[in-house]
N, C-alpha and C positions, 0 to 999 in steps of 0.2 A: 453272118454265118448261117447257112441253111440248117434247118432242124434235122437231126439225125433220125433216119428211118431204118427199119429192119433191112429193107432192100439196099439202101446205100451202105449200111454197115457190112452186110454180107458181100456186096460187090468189092468194097475196100479190103475185106478179109481175103477174098479170092485173089485180089491183086497182090497183096502182101505175100500170100502163099506162093504165088508164081515167082515173085522176086526172090524169096528165100530159097526156093527150089533150084534156082540157077546156080547158086553158090558163088556168084560174082561179087557180092557185097563184102566189104571189109567187116571184120568181126564186130566192131562197135556199132556200125549201121545195122548189121543183122540183129544185134541185141535190141536196138531201139525198135526196129520193125517187129521183132518177135513180141516185145512188150505191148506194142500197139495192137498186135493181133490177138493177144490174150485178152486185152480189154474189150475188143470188138466181139470176140467169141463169147465172153461173159455177158455182154450187152444183148447179143442175139439170143443166147440161151434164156435170159430173163424175159425177153420179149415173147419167146415161144412158150415159156411157162405161163406167162400172163394170158396169152391167147388160149392156151389149153384150159385154164381156169374159166375164162369167159365162155368157151364152148361148153364146158361141163355145166355151167350155170344155165345156159340156154337149153340144155337137155333136161332141166328140172321138170319133173312130172308130178302133179298132185301134191306139191309141197315137199316132196322128198327127192333127193338127187338120184337119178338113175343114170349111172355111168355107162356110156356106150363107147367101145373102142373106136378109134379112128380107123378108116379104111386102111388096110395093110398091116394093122397091129394084130398081134396074136397073143396067146396066153403066156408068152415068154419061154416056151419050150423049144423054140427053134434053135438049131445048132448053128452058131455064128463063127465057128472056128475055121471055116473053109477059106 
């Protein structure tokens, strides 16, 4: 079995999403796919959090952490209700 990577997990999650969106699967199979999708989403989220932590460590300056937002990040005041 190949080692799971972020990219492979994300690709599988996208495939599951497409399969579920068709609505063609029986309920039981949909639930199994949904459960797999939740596990993959959790895995991807943990990988992203780990990567964020590693980036923050790389931005360490003079012994104290200096957090710099990622490109495209803002101060959280953006209205996302659109």
